C-alpha positions as CSV (number, residue, x, y, z in Angstrom):
1,X,-12.7,-57.0,4.3
2,X,-15.8,-54.9,4.7
3,X,-19.2,-56.5,5.1
4,X,-22.5,-54.9,4.3
5,X,-23.3,-54.6,8.0
6,X,-20.1,-52.7,8.7
7,X,-20.5,-50.0,5.9
8,X,-21.9,-46.7,6.9
9,X,-23.4,-44.5,4.2
10,X,-22.2,-40.9,3.8
11,X,-24.4,-38.2,5.3
12,X,-27.2,-37.3,3.0
13,X,-26.9,-40.4,0.8
14,X,-30.3,-41.8,1.9
15,X,-32.0,-38.5,1.1
16,X,-30.4,-38.4,-2.3
17,X,-31.5,-42.0,-2.9
18,X,-35.1,-41.2,-1.9
19,X,-35.1,-38.2,-4.2
20,X,-33.8,-40.2,-7.1
21,X,-36.3,-43.0,-6.4
22,X,-39.1,-40.4,-6.3
23,X,-38.3,-39.0,-9.7
24,X,-37.7,-42.5,-11.2
25,X,-41.1,-43.7,-9.9
26,X,-42.7,-40.5,-11.1
27,X,-41.4,-41.0,-14.6
28,X,-42.4,-44.7,-14.6
29,X,-45.9,-43.8,-13.4
30,X,-46.3,-41.1,-16.1
31,X,-45.1,-43.5,-18.8
32,X,-47.6,-46.2,-17.6
33,X,-50.4,-43.6,-17.4
34,X,-49.7,-42.4,-21.0
35,X,-49.6,-45.9,-22.4
36,X,-53.0,-46.7,-20.8
37,X,-54.4,-43.4,-22.1
38,X,-53.3,-44.3,-25.7
39,X,-54.8,-47.8,-25.4
40,X,-58.1,-46.4,-24.1
41,X,-58.2,-43.9,-26.9
42,X,-57.6,-46.6,-29.5
43,X,-60.2,-48.9,-28.0
44,X,-62.8,-46.1,-27.9
45,X,-62.4,-45.7,-31.6
46,X,-63.5,-49.3,-32.2
47,X,-67.1,-50.2,-32.9
48,X,-69.1,-52.3,-30.4
49,X,-68.8,-55.3,-32.8
50,X,-65.0,-55.0,-32.9
51,X,-64.9,-54.7,-29.1
52,X,-67.1,-57.8,-28.8
53,X,-64.7,-59.7,-31.2
54,X,-61.8,-59.1,-28.7
55,X,-64.0,-59.8,-25.7
56,X,-64.4,-56.2,-24.4
57,X,-67.2,-53.8,-23.7
58,X,-67.3,-50.1,-23.4
59,X,-67.5,-50.5,-19.6
60,X,-64.2,-52.5,-19.7
61,X,-62.5,-49.6,-21.4
62,X,-63.5,-47.1,-18.7
63,X,-62.4,-49.6,-16.0
64,X,-58.8,-49.6,-17.4
């Protein structure tokens, strides 16, 4: 029976894993950035009174 400490990965598998992780993380970061951009845009369209109602200021929006 093989144990994890006995298993040797095929040549190049670590490089492939790192490349896949890179692109997966890139996609995740782009999705997060876009969601934050959409949120900032929507908040910027609110009036100062509406922002105050939800406990935010214009400075809070730019800090996001």
